[in-house]
C-alpha positions in Angstrom: -11.3 20.2 4.9 -14.5 19.9 6.9 -16.6 16.7 7.0 -20.2 16.5 8.1 -23.0 14.0 7.5 -23.2 10.6 6.0 -20.9 9.5 3.2 -21.7 6.3 1.3 -18.9 3.8 1.0 -20.0 2.9 -2.5 -20.2 -0.7 -3.9 -18.8 -1.1 -7.4 -21.3 -2.7 -9.9 -19.9 -5.3 -12.4 -21.7 -6.8 -15.3 -21.9 -10.5 -16.2 -18.5 -10.4 -17.9 -16.8 -8.9 -14.8 -16.4 -5.5 -16.3 -17.5 -2.2 -14.8 -21.3 -1.9 -15.1 -21.1 1.7 -16.3 -24.8 2.4 -16.6 -25.3 1.0 -13.1 -22.6 3.2 -11.6 -24.3 6.3 -13.1 -27.7 5.0 -12.0 -26.6 4.5 -8.4 -24.9 7.9 -8.1 -28.0 9.6 -9.7 -30.3 7.8 -7.2 -28.1 8.8 -4.2 -27.9 12.4 -5.5 -31.6 12.7 -4.6 -30.9 12.1 -0.9 -29.2 14.4 1.5 -26.0 12.3 1.9 -22.9 14.4 2.1 -21.0 12.5 -0.6 -19.4 9.3 -1.7 -16.2 7.2 -1.2 -15.6 5.6 -4.6 -13.4 2.6 -5.2 -12.7 2.0 -1.6 -12.8 -1.2 0.5 -16.5 -1.9 0.0 -16.1 -1.0 -3.7 -13.5 -3.7 -4.1 -10.9 -1.1 -4.9 -8.0 -3.4 -4.2 -9.2 -5.7 -7.1 -9.5 -2.9 -9.7 -6.6 -2.1 -12.0 -5.4 1.5 -12.1 -7.3 1.9 -15.4 -10.5 0.5 -14.1 -10.3 2.7 -11.0 -9.7 5.8 -13.1 -12.7 5.0 -15.2 -14.8 4.3 -12.2 -13.8 7.7 -10.6 -14.5 9.4 -13.9 -18.0 7.9 -14.1 -18.8 9.0 -10.6 -17.4 12.5 -11.1 -19.6 12.9 -14.3 -22.7 11.9 -12.4 -22.2 13.5 -9.0 -24.8 16.0 -7.8 -24.2 19.6 -6.8 -22.9 19.9 -3.2 -21.9 16.2 -2.9 -18.2 15.5 -1.9 -16.2 12.9 -3.8 -13.6 10.9 -1.9 -11.3 8.6 -3.9 -10.7 5.2 -2.3 -7.0 4.3 -2.5 -5.2 1.1 -1.3 -1.8 0.3 -2.7 1.2 -1.4 -1.2 3.6 1.1 -2.8 3.8 4.7 -1.9 4.4 5.9 -5.4 1.5 4.0 -6.8 -0.8 5.1 -4.0 0.2 8.8 -4.5 -0.3 8.5 -8.2 -3.8 7.2 -7.6 -4.5 10.0 -5.2 -3.4 12.6 -7.8 -5.4 10.8 -10.5 -8.5 11.4 -8.3 -7.4 15.0 -7.8 -7.3 15.5 -11.5 -10.9 14.2 -11.8 -12.2 16.7 -9.2 -12.1 14.6 -6.0 -11.9 16.6 -2.8 -9.9 14.1 -0.8 -8.6 10.5 -0.9 -9.3 7.8 1.7 -6.0 5.8 2.0 -5.8 2.4 3.5 -2.5 0.9 4.7 -1.5 -2.5 3.0 -2.8 -5.5 4.9 -1.2 -8.8 5.4 2.3 -7.3 4.8 4.3 -7.7 8.0 6.5 -4.6 7.6 3.4 -2.4 7.7 2.4 -3.8 11.1 4.9 -1.6 12.9 4.0 2.0 13.9 7.1 3.5 12.2 6.2 1.9 8.9 2.6 3.0 9.1 3.7 6.6 9.9 6.2 6.6 7.0 3.6 5.2 4.6 0.9 7.7 5.3 3.2 10.7 5.6 5.0 9.9 2.4 1.7 9.7 0.5 0.4 12.9 2.1 3.7 14.7 1.1 3.1 13.8 -2.6 -0.7 14.2 -2.6 -2.4 17.2 -4.4 -5.5 16.8 -2.2 -5.9 16.0 1.5 -5.9 12.4 2.6 -8.0 10.7 5.1 -6.5 7.7 6.9 -8.5 4.5 6.9 -8.1 2.7 10.2 -8.7 -0.9 8.9 -7.3 -2.9 10.6 -7.3 -0.7 13.7 -4.4 1.7 13.9 -3.2 2.5 17.4 -4.4 5.8 18.9 -0.8 6.9 19.3 -0.3 6.4 15.5 -3.4 8.5 14.7 -2.3 11.3 17.1 1.1 11.4 15.3 -0.5 11.5 11.9 -2.8 14.3 12.9 0.1 16.7 12.9 0.6 16.4 9.2 -0.9 19.4 7.3 -2.2 17.2 4.5 -3.9 14.5 6.6 -7.4 15.7 7.4 -9.0 12.9 9.4 -9.5 9.2 10.0 -12.3 6.7 9.2 -12.5 4.5 12.3 -14.1 1.0 11.9 -13.1 -0.2 15.4 -16.5 0.1 17.0 -14.7 1.4 20.1 -16.1 4.9 20.4 -13.9 5.6 23.4 -11.0 6.1 21.0 -12.6 9.3 19.7 -11.8 11.4 22.8 -8.2 10.1 22.7 -7.6 11.7 19.3 -9.2 15.0 20.2 -8.8 17.6 17.5 -8.4 15.0 14.7 -11.7 14.6 12.8 -13.1 11.1 13.2 -15.5 9.7 10.6 -17.2 6.6 11.9 -17.3 3.4 9.8 -19.1 1.0 12.2 -22.9 0.9 11.8 -23.9 -0.8 15.1 -22.1 1.9 17.2 -22.8 4.9 15.0 -25.2 6.7 17.4 -22.9 6.3 20.3 -19.9 7.5 18.2 -21.8 10.6 17.0 -22.6 11.5 20.7 -19.0 11.1 21.6 -17.7 13.4 18.9 -17.5 11.7 15.6 -18.0 14.4 12.9 -19.4 12.2 10.2 -19.7 8.6 9.0 -18.6 6.5 6.0 -21.1 3.6 5.9 -21.6 0.6 3.6 -25.2 0.3 4.8 -26.0 3.6 3.1 -25.6 1.8 -0.3 -29.0 0.1 0.3 -30.5 2.3 3.0 -29.4 5.9 2.6 -32.5 7.4 4.2 -32.2 5.2 7.2 -28.6 6.2 7.9 -29.4 9.9 7.3 -32.2 9.6 9.8 -29.7 9.0 12.5 
């Protein structure tokens, strides 16, 4: 899978009762469709995906899929502690027409802090996934871990939030999507192929201008 351009790390609107604000989800996607952004990460870190139930996330993905414009790529944001649940969410996104899934390793769980556990987690999900997965390096995964994950045929890139653009050259051949606004221009000059940005929620034209 080839990535290029700016992807919006979309925020999830909620109404006063704490439910998905369905009309606002559709409105936001419709508004962004009129820009030249490449696509959307839906239900990821910025979209408070970790706080959504599986049913809420499925509904959110469905709303976005029904509203997405022609030529825009949909990426499902997935963050679950269990491999089976994470893979199930990835495949739910696949069934709704998502092109890829952005998968984040569990945070604050000590076993996942080791390289072997991280490799096993991402590879196990990729083995079960019906669409390619993109690794979310948040918190920062070691370069050695990313290099090892790059060899998996169903892992197609990484979103790097580190701000350290020097890491890009160290994972040569593995597509890097940049997730750190202050260092975006530097990262693009050093080989980042695209960007996944929260700033683009409010200022898509400004991020595209870069």
